[in-house]
SERO-4910 file (N, C-alpha, C, O; in steps of 0.05 Angstrom, whole numbers):
BEGIN
 pado doro    nc1    nc2    nc3   cac1   cac2   cac3    cc1    cc2    cc3    oc1    oc2    oc3
  Met    A     17    -24      0      0      0      0     18     25      0     39     25     12
  Pro    A      9     47    -14     25     71    -15     33     81     13     56     91     16
  Gly    A     16     79     32     22     90     58     45     75     73     56     86     92
  Thr    A     52     51     64     74     36     77    101     41     64    121     31     74
  Arg    A    102     56     42    128     60     29    144     81     43    133    102     51
  Pro    A    170     76     48    187     97     60    189    121     42    192    117     18
  Leu    A    188    145     53    188    169     37    210    188     47    218    187     70
  Val    A    219    205     28    237    226     35    226    252     24    217    253      1
  Lys    A    226    273     40    215    299     32    238    317     24    256    323     40
  Ile    A    238    326     -1    258    344    -11    243    368    -23    229    365    -43
  Gly    A    247    392    -11    231    415    -19    202    410    -14    194    402      8
  Ser    A    185    415    -34    156    411    -30    147    384    -40    123    378    -39
  Val    A    165    366    -48    158    341    -60    167    318    -41    189    318    -31
  Thr    A    149    299    -37    156    275    -22    161    252    -41    143    244    -56
  Ala    A    185    242    -41    193    221    -60    198    195    -44    206    196    -20
  Gln    A    195    173    -57    199    147    -45    228    140    -42    244    147    -59
  Val    A    236    127    -20    263    117    -16    265     90    -30    249     72    -25
  Leu    A    285     87    -47    290     63    -62    318     52    -56    337     66    -61
  Pro    A    320     28    -46    347     16    -40    364     15    -66    355      6    -87
  Gly    A    388     25    -64    407     25    -86    405     49   -104    420     52   -123
  Trp    A    385     67    -98    381     91   -114    380    116    -96    371    114    -73
  Thr    A    389    138   -108    388    163    -94    369    182   -108    371    186   -133
  His    A    350    194    -94    332    214   -106    348    238   -114    362    250    -97
  Ala    A    346    246   -139    361    268   -150    345    293   -156    354    315   -153
  Tyr    A    320    289   -165    304    311   -174    275    303   -176    269    279   -181
  Ser    A    257    322   -172    229    317   -177    217    339   -194    221    363   -189
  Gly    A    203    331   -215    188    350   -231    159    351   -222    153    343   -199
  Lys    A    142    362   -239    114    364   -231    101    337   -227     84    333   -209
  Val    A    110    317   -242     97    290   -241    117    268   -235    110    249   -222
  Arg    A    142    271   -246    161    249   -244    183    254   -224    191    277   -219
  Asp    A    193    232   -213    216    233   -194    240    219   -208    237    198   -220
  Leu    A    263    232   -206    287    221   -219    306    211   -198    312    224   -178
  Tyr    A    316    187   -203    336    174   -185    361    167   -201    360    162   -225
  Val    A    383    167   -186    409    158   -198    420    135   -180    413    133   -157
  Pro    A    436    117   -192    448     96   -175    464    108   -152    477    128   -155
  Glu    A    463     95   -129    478    104   -106    507    107   -113    519     91   -127
  Gly    A    519    129   -104    547    135   -109    551    151   -134    574    157   -141
  Thr    A    530    158   -148    532    175   -172    515    200   -169    500    202   -150
  Thr    A    518    217   -188    501    241   -189    488    242   -217    494    226   -234
  Asp    A    469    261   -220    456    263   -246    475    272   -268    468    272   -291
  Ala    A    499    281   -260    519    289   -280    536    266   -290    546    267   -312
  Asp    A    538    245   -274    556    222   -283    542    195   -282    555    175   -287
  Ala    A    516    194   -276    502    168   -274    501    155   -301    494    168   -321
  Pro    A    507    129   -302    505    114   -328    477    109   -336    471    105   -360
  Glu    A    459    108   -317    430    103   -322    414    119   -302    424    127   -281
  Leu    A    389    124   -309    371    139   -292    345    123   -288    337    109   -306
  Leu    A    333    126   -265    308    114   -260    287    137   -258    289    154   -242
  Val    A    267    135   -276    246    156   -277    221    143   -267    210    124   -279
  Val    A    210    154   -245    186    143   -232    163    162   -236    165    185   -228
  Ala    A    141    152   -247    117    169   -251    100    167   -226     92    146   -217
  Ser    A     94    190   -214     78    192   -190     48    194   -198     42    195   -222
  Asp    A     31    196   -178      3    201   -183     -3    231   -182    -27    239   -183
  Arg    A     17    248   -180     13    276   -180      0    286   -206      5    274   -227
  Val    A    -16    307   -204    -28    319   -229    -22    348   -228    -23    361   -207
  Ser    A    -16    360   -251    -11    388   -253    -29    401   -274    -38    388   -292
  Ala    A    -34    427   -270    -49    443   -289    -41    472   -285    -36    481   -262
  Phe    A    -39    486   -307    -31    514   -306     -4    518   -291      0    537   -277
  Asp    A     14    498   -295     41    498   -284     41    496   -253     61    504   -240
  Phe    A     20    486   -241     19    481   -212     14    451   -207     -2    438   -221
  Val    A     27    440   -187     21    413   -178     -3    415   -159     -3    431   -140
  Leu    A    -23    398   -165    -48    400   -150    -51    377   -130    -36    358   -131
  Ala    A    -69    381   -112    -75    360    -92   -105    355    -92   -121    373    -95
  Pro    A   -113    329    -87    -96    306    -85    -87    296   -113    -95    307   -133
  Gly    A    -72    274   -113    -65    262   -139    -87    245   -150   -109    243   -138
  Ile    A    -82    233   -173   -102    216   -187    -93    187   -182    -72    179   -193
  Pro    A   -108    171   -168   -100    143   -161    -94    127   -187   -110    127   -206
  Gly    A    -71    113   -187    -64     96   -209    -52    111   -233    -45     98   -253
  Lys    A    -50    137   -231    -42    153   -255    -13    147   -263     -7    145   -287
  Gly    A      5    143   -243     33    138   -250     36    113   -266     52    112   -285
  Glu    A     22     92   -258     25     67   -272     12     69   -300     23     57   -319
  Leu    A    -10     83   -302    -22     86   -328     -4    102   -348     -1     94   -371
  Leu    A      8    124   -338     25    139   -355     49    123   -365     56    124   -388
  Thr    A     60    107   -347     83     91   -355     75     69   -374     89     64   -394
  Thr    A     53     56   -369     43     35   -387     38     46   -415     46     34   -435
  Leu    A     26     69   -416     19     80   -442     44     90   -457     46     87   -481
  Ser    A     63    103   -442     88    111   -455    103     87   -466    112     88   -489
  Asn    A    105     66   -451    119     42   -460    105     30   -485    118     21   -504
  Trp    A     79     31   -485     64     21   -508     70     38   -533     74     27   -555
  Trp    A     69     64   -530     75     81   -553    104     78   -562    109     79   -586
  Phe    A    123     76   -543    151     71   -552    153     46   -569    167     46   -589
  Ser    A    137     26   -562    138      1   -579    125      5   -606    133     -7   -626
  Gln    A    105     23   -607     92     28   -633    109     46   -651    106     45   -675
  Leu    A    127     61   -639    144     80   -653    173     69   -654    192     83   -648
  Ala    A    175     44   -662    201     30   -660    222     42   -677    246     37   -673
  Asp    A    215     57   -698    235     69   -716    246     95   -705    263    108   -718
  Val    A    236    104   -682    245    129   -670    263    123   -646    253    109   -628
  Pro    A    288    132   -646    305    126   -622    292    137   -597    283    160   -596
  Asn    A    292    121   -575    281    130   -550    301    125   -527    321    111   -531
  His    A    294    135   -504    313    135   -482    312    109   -465    328    107   -445
  Leu    A    295     90   -471    294     66   -454    319     49   -456    330     46   -478
  Val    A    328     39   -434    351     20   -433    341     -7   -442    323    -18   -428
  Pro    A    352    -19   -463    342    -46   -471    344    -66   -448    365    -69   -436
  Gly    A    322    -80   -443    322   -100   -422    321    -88   -394    323   -102   -374
  Gly    A    318    -61   -392    320    -48   -366    296    -53   -348    298    -50   -324
  Gly    A    274    -62   -360    251    -67   -343    255    -88   -322    243    -86   -300
  Ala    A    273   -107   -327    278   -128   -308    293   -118   -284    294   -132   -263
  Arg    A    305    -94   -286    322    -84   -264    308    -61   -249    321    -48   -232
  Ile    A    283    -57   -254    268    -36   -240    261    -46   -212    251    -68   -209
  Pro    A    266    -30   -191    260    -39   -164    230    -47   -161    213    -35   -172
  Ser    A    226    -68   -146    198    -78   -143    180    -58   -130    156    -58   -135
  Glu    A    191    -40   -114    175    -19   -101    161     -1   -121    140     11   -115
  Val    A    172      2   -145    160     20   -165    154      6   -191    151     19   -212
  Ala    A    153    -20   -190    146    -36   -214    120    -27   -226    100    -23   -211
  Gly    A    119    -23   -252     95    -15   -265     93     15   -270     78     24   -286
  Arg    A    109     31   -255    107     60   -258    135     73   -261    138     97   -255
  Ala    A    154     57   -269    181     68   -272    194     59   -298    187     37   -309
  Met    A    212     75   -308    228     68   -332    258     71   -326    266     91   -314
  Leu    A    274     52   -335    303     55   -333    312     66   -360    307     55   -381
  Val    A    325     89   -359    331    104   -383    360    112   -384    374    113   -363
  Lys    A    370    119   -408    397    129   -410    397    160   -408    377    172   -417
  Pro    A    418    171   -397    418    200   -394    422    213   -421    435    203   -439
  Leu    A    410    236   -424    411    252   -449    417    281   -442    412    290   -420
  Glu    A    427    295   -462    429    324   -460    403    335   -472    399    335   -496
  Met    A    385    344   -454    358    351   -463    357    378   -477    371    397   -469
  Phe    A    341    380   -497    335    406   -510    315    421   -493    296    409   -483
  Pro    A    319    447   -489    301    462   -472    275    470   -486    266    493   -483
  Ile    A    264    452   -501    241    458   -519    219    437   -514    225    413   -513
  Glu    A    195    446   -512    172    427   -514    163    428   -543    155    449   -553
  Cys    A    165    405   -556    159    403   -585    129    397   -588    120    374   -588
  Val    A    113    418   -590     84    416   -591     75    413   -620     83    428   -637
  Val    A     57    394   -625     45    390   -651     15    391   -648      3    379   -630
  Arg    A      2    407   -665    -27    411   -663    -40    401   -690    -32    411   -711
  Gly    A    -58    383   -687    -73    374   -711   -101    387   -712   -115    387   -732
  Phe    A   -109    398   -688   -135    411   -685   -130    437   -670   -110    440   -655
  Ile    A   -148    456   -673   -145    482   -660   -161    482   -634   -185    479   -634
  Thr    A   -147    485   -611   -161    486   -585   -140    497   -565   -117    502   -572
  Gly    A   -149    499   -540   -131    507   -519   -118    534   -523   -131    553   -532
  Ser    A    -92    536   -516    -78    561   -519    -75    569   -549    -73    592   -556
  Gly    A    -75    549   -566    -74    554   -595    -99    568   -604    -98    587   -621
  Trp    A   -122    560   -594   -148    573   -600   -148    602   -590   -157    620   -605
  Ala    A   -138    606   -566   -137    633   -555   -120    651   -572   -127    674   -578
  Glu    A    -97    641   -581    -79    657   -598    -91    662   -625    -89    684   -636
  Tyr    A   -104    642   -636   -117    645   -663   -139    666   -662   -141    681   -682
  Gln    A   -154    668   -641   -175    688   -639   -164    716   -640   -177    735   -649
  Glu    A   -140    719   -630   -127    746   -629   -113    753   -655   -113    776   -664
  Ser    A   -100    733   -668    -82    739   -690    -87    722   -715    -73    726   -735
  Gln    A   -105    704   -714   -110    685   -736    -85    669   -743    -80    661   -765
  Ser    A    -68    665   -722    -43    650   -725    -37    637   -698    -48    644   -678
  Val    A    -18    618   -699     -8    605   -675     22    604   -677     33    593   -696
  Thr    A     36    616   -657     65    619   -657     76    629   -684     96    619   -694
  Gly    A     62    648   -695     71    660   -721     63    645   -745     69    653   -767
  Ile    A     49    623   -743     40    607   -766     12    616   -773     -7    612   -757
  Pro    A      8    628   -797    -19    637   -804    -38    614   -810    -29    593   -821
  Leu    A    -63    617   -802    -83    596   -806   -107    607   -820   -111    631   -820
  Pro    A   -123    590   -833   -147    600   -848   -166    614   -830   -168    609   -806
  Ala    A   -181    632   -842   -202    646   -827   -226    628   -823   -229    608   -837
  Gly    A   -242    634   -802   -267    619   -798   -265    593   -783   -285    579   -782
  Leu    A   -242    587   -772   -240    562   -756   -256    564   -730   -257    586   -718
  Arg    A   -267    542   -722   -281    541   -696   -264    525   -676   -247    509   -684
  Asn    A   -269    530   -651   -255    515   -630   -260    485   -634   -283    476   -635
  Gly    A   -238    470   -637   -240    441   -641   -239    432   -669   -240    408   -675
  Asp    A   -236    451   -688   -235    443   -717   -208    430   -723   -187    436   -711
  Arg    A   -209    412   -743   -184    400   -753   -170    420   -770   -182    434   -786
  Leu    A   -144    422   -767   -128    440   -783   -123    428   -811   -123    404   -814
  Pro    A   -118    445   -831   -112    434   -858    -89    414   -857    -89    394   -872
  Ala    A    -69    419   -840    -47    400   -836    -36    405   -809    -38    428   -799
  Pro    A    -24    385   -796    -13    390   -769      8    412   -770     23    415   -789
  Ile    A     10    427   -748     30    449   -746     47    444   -722     39    433   -702
  Phe    A     72    453   -724     92    451   -703     94    478   -689    101    498   -701
  Thr    A     87    478   -663     86    504   -648    102    500   -622     90    494   -601
  Pro    A    128    505   -623    145    499   -600    140    518   -576    129    539   -579
  Ala    A    149    508   -553    149    524   -529    176    522   -515    188    501   -515
  Trp    A    184    543   -502    208    542   -486    201    530   -460    182    538   -446
  Lys    A    217    509   -452    211    494   -427    223    509   -403    247    510   -399
  Ala    A    205    522   -388    214    538   -366    222    521   -342    213    499   -339
  Pro    A    240    531   -325    247    517   -300    222    514   -283    203    529   -285
  Gln    A    223    494   -265    200    488   -248    193    514   -232    210    527   -221
  Gly    A    167    520   -231    158    543   -217    153    567   -235    141    587   -228
  Glu    A    163    565   -260    159    586   -280    141    576   -302    136    552   -304
  His    A    130    594   -318    111    586   -338    125    581   -365    142    596   -374
  Asp    A    118    558   -377    128    553   -404    118    575   -423     97    586   -419
  Glu    A    134    580   -444    128    602   -461    127    593   -491    146    582   -501
  Asn    A    104    597   -504    102    591   -532    121    610   -547    123    634   -542
  Ile    A    135    598   -567    155    614   -581    152    608   -611    140    588   -619
  Thr    A    163    625   -627    164    621   -656    186    602   -663    204    596   -647
  Phe    A    185    591   -688    206    573   -697    232    588   -699    253    577   -693
  Asp    A    231    614   -707    256    630   -708    269    632   -681    294    631   -678
  Arg    A    253    635   -660    264    637   -633    275    610   -625    296    609   -611
  Met    A    263    588   -633    274    561   -627    301    558   -641    319    546   -629
  Val    A    304    568   -665    330    566   -679    351    581   -662    374    571   -660
  Glu    A    344    604   -651    363    619   -635    371    603   -610    394    605   -601
  Leu    A    353    587   -599    358    572   -575    375    547   -579    392    540   -563
  Val    A    369    532   -601    382    506   -604    398    504   -630    411    483   -635
  Gly    A    397    524   -647    411    522   -673    393    512   -695    374    496   -689
  Glu    A    397    520   -719    379    513   -741    379    483   -747    357    472   -751
  Pro    A    402    469   -749    400    440   -755    383    425   -735    367    408   -743
  Ala    A    387    430   -709    372    416   -689    342    424   -690    325    407   -688
  Ala    A    337    449   -694    309    459   -695    294    446   -718    271    437   -715
  Val    A    307    444   -742    294    432   -765    289    402   -760    268    392   -766
  Ala    A    309    389   -749    307    360   -744    285    354   -723    269    335   -727
  Leu    A    283    371   -702    263    367   -682    235    372   -693    216    357   -687
  Arg    A    232    392   -710    206    397   -723    197    374   -740    175    365   -739
  Glu    A    215    365   -757    208    343   -776    202    317   -761    183    304   -768
  Leu    A    217    311   -740    213    286   -725    186    288   -709    171    269   -708
  Ser    A    181    311   -698    156    315   -683    132    312   -701    113    298   -693
  Leu    A    132    324   -724    110    322   -742    106    293   -752     83    284   -755
  Lys    A    128    279   -757    126    251   -765    114    234   -743     96    218   -749
  Ile    A    123    237   -719    113    220   -697     83    226   -693     67    208   -690
  Tyr    A     76    252   -693     48    258   -689     31    246   -712     10    235   -706
  Thr    A     39    249   -736     23    239   -759     19    209   -757     -3    199   -761
  Asp    A     40    195   -751     38    166   -748     20    158   -724      4    140   -727
  Ala    A     24    172   -701      9    165   -677    -21    172   -681    -38    157   -672
  Ala    A    -26    195   -693    -54    203   -697    -69    184   -715    -92    177   -710
  Ala    A    -55    174   -736    -68    154   -753    -73    128   -738    -94    116   -742
  Lys    A    -54    120   -721    -58     96   -705    -82     99   -686    -98     81   -683
  Ala    A    -83    122   -673   -105    127   -654   -132    127   -667   -152    118   -656
  Glu    A   -134    138   -691   -159    139   -705   -170    112   -712   -194    108   -713
  Thr    A   -152     92   -715   -162     65   -720   -175     54   -695   -190     34   -696
  Gln    A   -170     66   -672   -182     58   -646   -205     77   -638   -214     76   -616
  Gly    A   -213     94   -657   -236    112   -652   -228    136   -635   -246    147   -621
  Leu    A   -203    144   -635   -193    166   -619   -179    187   -636   -166    180   -656
  Ile    A   -182    212   -628   -168    234   -640   -145    243   -621   -150    247   -597
  Val    A   -121    247   -632   -100    261   -617   -101    290   -627    -91    296   -648
  Ala    A   -114    307   -611   -118    335   -620    -92    350   -621    -86    365   -639
  Asp    A    -76    346   -600    -49    358   -599    -32    342   -579    -43    327   -563
  Thr    A     -6    347   -580     11    333   -562     38    348   -560     43    366   -575
  Lys    A     54    340   -540     80    352   -538    101    330   -534     96    310   -520
  Phe    A    124    333   -546    146    314   -544    170    328   -531    173    353   -534
  Glu    A    187    313   -518    212    323   -509    234    305   -519    231    281   -521
  Phe    A    256    318   -527    278    303   -539    304    311   -526    307    333   -515
  Gly    A    323    293   -528    351    299   -519    370    288   -539    362    274   -558
  Ser    A    395    293   -535    417    283   -552    433    263   -536    442    269   -514
  Asp    A    438    239   -547    454    220   -533    484    224   -537    491    244   -550
  Thr    A    500    207   -527    529    211   -528    540    210   -556    562    220   -562
  Asp    A    525    199   -575    533    198   -603    520    221   -619    523    222   -643
  Gly    A    505    238   -605    493    261   -619    466    254   -633    456    270   -648
  Val    A    455    230   -626    430    222   -639    407    235   -623    405    233   -599
  Ile    A    389    248   -638    365    259   -626    347    237   -617    340    219   -632
  Thr    A    339    237   -591    326    215   -578    300    224   -564    301    243   -549
  Leu    A    279    209   -569    253    215   -556    255    207   -526    264    185   -520
  Ala    A    246    225   -509    250    221   -480    225    227   -465    204    235   -476
  Asp    A    227    224   -438    205    230   -420    181    213   -426    184    189   -431
  Glu    A    157    224   -425    133    210   -432    127    214   -462    137    233   -474
  Val    A    109    198   -473    102    202   -501     72    195   -504     64    172   -498
  Leu    A     57    214   -514     29    211   -522     12    200   -499     -6    183   -503
  Thr    A     17    210   -475      1    203   -452    -22    224   -449    -21    245   -462
  Pro    A    -42    219   -432    -62    239   -427    -52    263   -412    -67    283   -410
  Asp    A    -28    262   -401    -16    286   -389     -3    304   -410     -1    328   -406
  Ser    A      5    293   -432     20    308   -452      3    312   -478     13    325   -497
  Ser    A    -21    301   -479    -36    301   -504    -66    305   -498    -75    299   -476
  Arg    A    -80    316   -517   -109    317   -516   -121    295   -533   -116    294   -557
  Tyr    A   -136    277   -521   -149    255   -535   -179    261   -535   -191    267   -514
  Trp    A   -191    258   -559   -220    261   -561   -232    236   -574   -218    221   -586
  Asp    A   -258    233   -571   -273    211   -583   -279    218   -612   -292    238   -617
  Leu    A   -270    201   -631   -274    207   -659   -303    207   -667   -311    225   -683
  Ala    A   -319    188   -657   -347    187   -665   -362    211   -656   -379    222   -671
  Thr    A   -357    220   -631   -371    244   -621   -362    269   -637   -379    286   -644
  Trp    A   -337    271   -644   -327    294   -659   -340    294   -687   -348    315   -697
  Asn    A   -342    271   -700   -353    269   -727   -383    275   -727   -394    282   -748
  Ala    A   -396    273   -704   -425    277   -702   -433    306   -705   -457    312   -707
  Gly    A   -413    324   -705   -419    352   -708   -433    365   -684   -449    383   -687
  Ala    A   -426    355   -660   -438    366   -636   -427    393   -629   -410    404   -644
  Thr    A   -436    405   -607   -425    431   -599   -395    427   -592   -387    404   -586
  Pro    A   -380    449   -592   -351    446   -585   -346    431   -558   -329    414   -557
  Asp    A   -362    438   -538   -357    425   -512   -363    395   -513   -349    379   -501
  Glu    A   -383    387   -529   -390    359   -531   -369    344   -548   -360    322   -541
  Arg    A   -362    356   -571   -344    341   -589   -316    340   -579   -300    324   -588
  Met    A   -309    357   -559   -282    357   -548   -281    344   -521   -262    348   -506
  Ala    A   -302    328   -514   -301    313   -489   -276    296   -490   -272    280   -508
  Ser    A   -259    298   -469   -232    287   -472   -227    264   -453   -242    258   -435
  Phe    A   -205    250   -459   -196    227   -443   -170    234   -428   -153    217   -423
  Asp    A   -167    260   -423   -142    269   -410   -150    286   -385   -171    282   -374
  Lys    A   -132    304   -377   -137    319   -353   -152    345   -358   -151    363   -342
  Gln    A   -166    346   -381   -182    370   -386   -204    374   -365   -212    397   -359
  Ile    A   -214    352   -353   -233    354   -331   -221    371   -309   -235    387   -297
  Val    A   -196    366   -302   -182    381   -281   -179    410   -289   -184    428   -274
  Arg    A   -169    414   -314   -166    442   -324   -192    458   -322   -192    480   -313
  Asp    A   -213    445   -332   -239    459   -332   -249    466   -304   -258    488   -300
  Trp    A   -246    447   -286   -255    453   -259   -239    475   -246   -249    492   -233
  Leu    A   -212    473   -250   -195    493   -238   -200    521   -250   -200    541   -236
  Ala    A   -204    522   -276   -210    548   -289   -235    561   -278   -237    585   -276
  Ala    A   -255    544   -271   -280    554   -261   -280    560   -231   -298    574   -222
  Asn    A   -260    550   -217   -260    553   -188   -235    567   -176   -231    566   -152
  Trp    A   -218    578   -194   -193    590   -184   -186    613   -203   -187    610   -227
  Asp    A   -177    635   -191   -170    658   -207   -140    659   -214   -130    680   -223
  Arg    A   -126    637   -208    -97    634   -213    -80    652   -195    -58    659   -202
  Gln    A    -92    660   -173    -77    675   -153    -72    658   -129    -91    645   -119
  Gly    A    -48    657   -118    -42    642    -94    -42    612   -100    -37    603   -122
  Thr    A    -48    597    -79    -47    567    -80    -73    557    -93    -95    565    -85
  Pro    A    -71    538   -112    -95    527   -124   -112    512   -103   -100    501    -84
  Pro    A   -138    511   -106   -155    496    -87   -151    466    -91   -142    457   -112
  Glu    A   -159    452    -70   -157    422    -72   -179    412    -90   -201    421    -90
  Leu    A   -171    392   -106   -191    380   -124   -212    364   -108   -205    349    -90
  Pro    A   -238    367   -115   -258    352   -101   -258    322   -109   -249    316   -131
  Pro    A   -267    305    -92   -266    276    -98   -279    269   -125   -270    251   -139
  Val    A   -301    282   -132   -315    275   -157   -298    281   -181   -298    266   -201
  Ile    A   -282    302   -181   -264    309   -203   -241    289   -205   -233    280   -226
  Val    A   -231    281   -181   -209    261   -181   -220    234   -192   -206    222   -208
  Ala    A   -244    226   -184   -255    201   -194   -261    201   -223   -255    182   -238
  Gln    A   -272    223   -233   -278    226   -262   -253    225   -279   -252    212   -300
  Thr    A   -232    239   -269   -207    239   -284   -194    211   -285   -185    202   -306
  Ala    A   -194    197   -262   -183    170   -261   -198    152   -280   -185    135   -294
  Ala    A   -224    154   -281   -240    137   -299   -234    143   -328   -233    124   -344
  Arg    A   -231    168   -335   -225    175   -363   -197    165   -372   -194    155   -394
  Tyr    A   -178    167   -354   -151    157   -360   -152    127   -364   -140    116   -383
  Ala    A   -166    113   -347   -168     84   -350   -182     76   -375   -174     57   -389
  Glu    A   -204     90   -383   -218     84   -407   -200     88   -432   -202     73   -451
  Leu    A   -184    109   -431   -166    114   -454   -148     91   -459   -146     82   -482
  Ile    A   -134     81   -439   -115     59   -444   -129     33   -452   -119     18   -468
  Glu    A   -154     29   -442   -169      6   -450   -176      7   -480   -175    -13   -494
  Arg    A   -183     31   -489   -191     34   -518   -166     35   -536   -167     23   -558
  Leu    A   -145     48   -527   -123     52   -545   -105     28   -548    -97     20   -570
  Ala    A    -99     15   -526    -80     -7   -526    -94    -34   -525    -82    -54   -518
  Ala    A   -120    -35   -533   -135    -60   -532   -123    -80   -552   -133   -103   -554
***
């Protein structure tokens, strides 16, 4: 049971104690460990553990979503297997060496030099992209056709990068030209092309299961040989918007056709009950239960 696991509190995050591993860092959702006797600068391998924490609007919320960490890990591993032609950060055969205390919600990965970019791909207009479109008829400098409605499919997927801010700061949507300034043109072009390819392949796969991937974000790093490598999570409900294809095709209202299998339930409740000042309110039990149920339904439908 979770309550019996030894814990260590570092900053505002409580991470689990794992024999043979040292807690090195915690993000909004994941905890990073290195082998005892090493640091994150020289560790030959890293252990990434997905917690049940949930974040929205760049804040970690309470309480968490039960079972979320295992679901995120299961879905990421499934997508890594579906995208076998894309280099990823998993250590081959590493699953057998994951500590039993975190089995099912951890990945053994190789260290990478991460790009400070969230590689966002949008196949549909919604979210912050919709807000920007209403103001400028464009998203991160990319012009779009007039007359689009919230939730409409775009003529073609677009790459709209964001600068990945340090924890506690807000990520910032940026233009491709700004991305070039940050990582250089060769890397920027390669990341854009790879992101669009992965999204296109994954969206087609999801549609065969009756699901739409409206948008998603990828994170990449460079390995010791300079190979651009897919890292972190991939196409999970934390990093992607999933919609029901049949409902979307039915031409319902935007709210109905964009009913999601991700944490949009959390975002919507928070937007309606918090002015983004101070500490976010605690999520009510009904929102936690609804979100957990939608996450579980997604993996049942997608990976069936």
